[in-house]
C-alpha positions in Angstrom: -20.9 51.6 -46.2 -18.2 50.5 -43.7 -14.7 51.7 -43.6 -12.2 48.6 -43.6 -10.4 51.0 -40.6 -13.3 50.4 -38.5 -13.9 47.0 -39.1 -10.0 46.3 -38.1 -10.8 48.4 -35.1 -13.7 46.2 -34.5 -12.1 42.9 -35.2 -9.0 43.6 -32.7 -11.1 45.2 -30.0 -13.0 41.8 -30.3 -10.3 39.5 -30.3 -8.6 41.5 -27.1 -11.9 41.0 -25.0 -12.5 37.6 -26.2 -8.3 36.6 -24.8 -8.9 38.8 -21.7 -12.3 36.7 -21.3 -10.1 33.1 -21.9 -7.2 34.4 -19.7 -9.6 35.4 -16.7 -11.8 31.8 -17.3 -8.1 30.0 -17.2 -7.5 31.6 -13.8 -10.3 31.0 -12.3 -10.3 26.7 -13.0 -6.8 27.0 -12.0 -7.5 28.3 -8.7 -8.9 24.8 -6.8 -10.3 24.2 -3.3 -8.9 20.9 -3.1 -7.0 20.1 -0.6 -4.5 17.8 -2.4 -2.9 17.1 -5.6 -5.2 14.3 -8.0 -4.4 10.6 -6.4 -3.5 12.4 -3.1 -6.1 11.6 -0.2 -6.1 14.0 2.3 -4.4 13.2 5.7 -6.9 14.4 7.9 -9.0 11.7 6.7 -6.3 8.6 7.1 -7.7 6.3 10.4 -4.3 5.8 11.3 -5.4 3.3 14.4 -7.1 1.3 11.1 -3.7 1.2 9.4 -0.8 -1.5 9.0 3.0 -1.5 8.0 3.0 -3.6 5.1 5.5 -5.1 3.1 7.8 -7.8 2.0 8.7 -8.5 6.2 5.1 -9.5 6.2 4.5 -11.1 3.0 2.3 -7.8 2.8 0.1 -8.6 5.3 -2.2 -6.5 7.7 -0.6 -9.2 10.7 -1.5 -8.0 14.1 1.7 -7.2 15.2 2.2 -5.1 12.0 -0.5 -2.5 13.7 0.2 1.2 14.3 0.4 1.8 17.8 -0.4 4.9 19.4 2.6 7.2 21.3 2.2 10.4 22.6 4.0 12.0 19.5 2.2 10.1 16.9 1.8 6.3 15.8 4.5 3.8 15.6 5.2 -0.2 14.8 8.3 -2.4 15.6 9.9 -4.4 13.1 12.6 -7.0 13.0 14.8 -7.0 10.5 18.1 -8.8 9.1 20.1 -6.8 7.7 21.5 -8.7 4.8 22.1 -6.0 2.5 18.7 -6.4 0.5 16.1 -3.4 0.7 12.6 -3.9 2.4 9.6 -2.6 0.2 7.1 -1.2 2.0 3.6 0.8 2.6 0.9 1.7 4.8 -2.4 0.6 3.9 -5.6 -0.9 5.9 -6.9 -4.6 5.8 -8.0 -3.6 1.9 -5.5 -1.8 1.0 -8.2 1.2 0.6 -7.1 4.1 -1.9 -7.4 6.8 0.8 -5.7 4.7 3.6 -2.9 3.7 1.3 0.4 5.9 2.1 3.9 5.6 0.6 6.0 7.5 -1.3 5.4 10.0 -4.4 7.7 8.4 -6.1 8.4 4.6 -6.5 11.5 2.9 -4.8 12.0 5.9 -2.3 15.3 4.7 0.3 14.7 5.9 3.4 17.7 6.5 5.8 17.6 5.8 9.5 17.2 8.6 11.7 16.1 11.3 9.0 12.3 12.4 8.4 10.9 11.4 5.2 7.3 12.5 4.0 4.6 10.1 3.0 1.6 10.5 0.4 -1.4 8.7 0.6 -4.0 8.0 -2.3 -3.8 6.6 -5.5 -0.4 8.2 -6.5 2.0 6.7 -3.3 4.3 4.1 -4.0 6.2 1.7 -2.5 9.0 2.8 0.3 12.6 1.3 0.7 14.7 1.0 3.9 18.1 -1.3 4.3 19.0 -1.6 7.8 22.6 -1.1 8.3 22.3 -3.8 11.2 20.5 -6.6 12.0 17.9 -5.9 14.9 14.3 -4.4 16.2 13.5 -0.9 14.4 11.0 1.9 15.6 9.1 3.3 12.6 7.2 6.2 13.3 4.3 8.1 12.1 2.7 11.0 12.4 0.6 13.6 11.3 2.5 16.5 9.4 2.1 20.1 7.5 1.6 19.7 3.5 -1.2 16.9 3.6 1.5 14.8 4.2 2.9 12.0 6.9 6.0 11.9 8.5 8.0 9.0 8.9 11.3 8.2 10.8 13.1 4.5 11.1 15.3 4.1 14.3 17.0 1.1 15.9 15.7 0.4 19.1 
């Protein structure tokens, strides 16, 4: 016959071992080799030369005049906007709204302020951005690869 104290000791050692194995398994699976969050595309795979600034100002179309142009510091596009107090919704995308080539905000309706840098994400999780110009005129939208798998955006009046 086995002593009851010996059974309890065996039981608690078994529980301890299983708990340690479970914690180890959770720790290992929490480590990810993926460079981005779910729904986010790696910026290194974004083809800037195929992207367009798409928004209410161009009926969300991939128009040639809104295709990004290369500069020494990244990419840009100039857009004429009317300052009527209403925000312009926009995003970056290719002609086909491809998931990995569509970039925007981490949350819906993020407001962009002139001369301040904002960081975009790419992929299914990206949302529309908003910009309300202070004056009617031409605005330059500048984009560049940034750290943390994001794209920097700044807008300036020309």
